[in-house]
Every structure is written in structure tokens, then in C-alpha cells.
BAMITI-903629 format. One line per 3 residues: their letters; for each residue z, x, y of C-alpha. Coordinates in steps of 0.1 Angstrom, whole numbers, plus 2048, in hexadecimal, padded with zeros to 3 digits. Layout:
<atoms>
A) Z X Y | ...
</atoms>
This chain:
<atoms>
MVE) 802 802 7FF | 807 822 812 | 7E8 82D 814
TLN) 7D5 812 81A | 7E6 80A 834 | 7E2 82D 849
ELQ) 7BB 82D 83D | 7C1 810 84E | 7CB 81C 869
ITT) 7B3 83F 86F | 799 826 86C | 7A1 813 886
LLV) 7A9 82D 89B | 789 83D 898 | 77A 81C 89C
AET) 792 81C 8BF | 783 840 8C8 | 75F 832 8B6
QLQ) 762 81A 8D2 | 772 833 8EF | 751 848 8F3
VYQ) 739 82D 8EB | 748 820 910 | 745 83D 925
LSR) 720 844 913 | 71C 81C 923 | 72B 82B 945
YVA) 713 84A 944 | 6F5 833 93B | 6FB 819 95B
IFC) 705 83B 975 | 6E4 847 964 | 6D6 828 967
KAV) 6DF 821 98D | 6D3 845 99D | 6B0 843 98C
EKL) 6AF 821 9A1 | 6BA 82F 9C0 | 6A0 846 9B5
IIK) 688 830 9B0 | 691 81C 9D8 | 68F 841 9EC
QKI) 66B 844 9D5 | 662 824 9E1 | 66A 825 A07
E) 658 848 A0C
</atoms>
């Protein structure tokens, strides 16, 4: 029973870690998209 509990905790931690990485990645992607958007707008003005 304890073994299963430990495995469950490890799995939960791994899932949480993965979700955090995905969240950070999506933030970087959002920042990148905004930067590209600004560049496109800038070029349209010029």
C-alpha cells in the first residue's frame, strides 16, 4: 500500500512539474507572439 502511495505521489509531482513547464512555455510563446506582432505593425507603418 505504501509503495503505491509513493508511486502516486511521484506521479503527481511529475504531472505538476510538467504543467508548470507547459505554463512557462506558453508564457514565452505569448511574449514572442506579441513581439512579432509589434514588429509587423512597425513595418506596416514604415
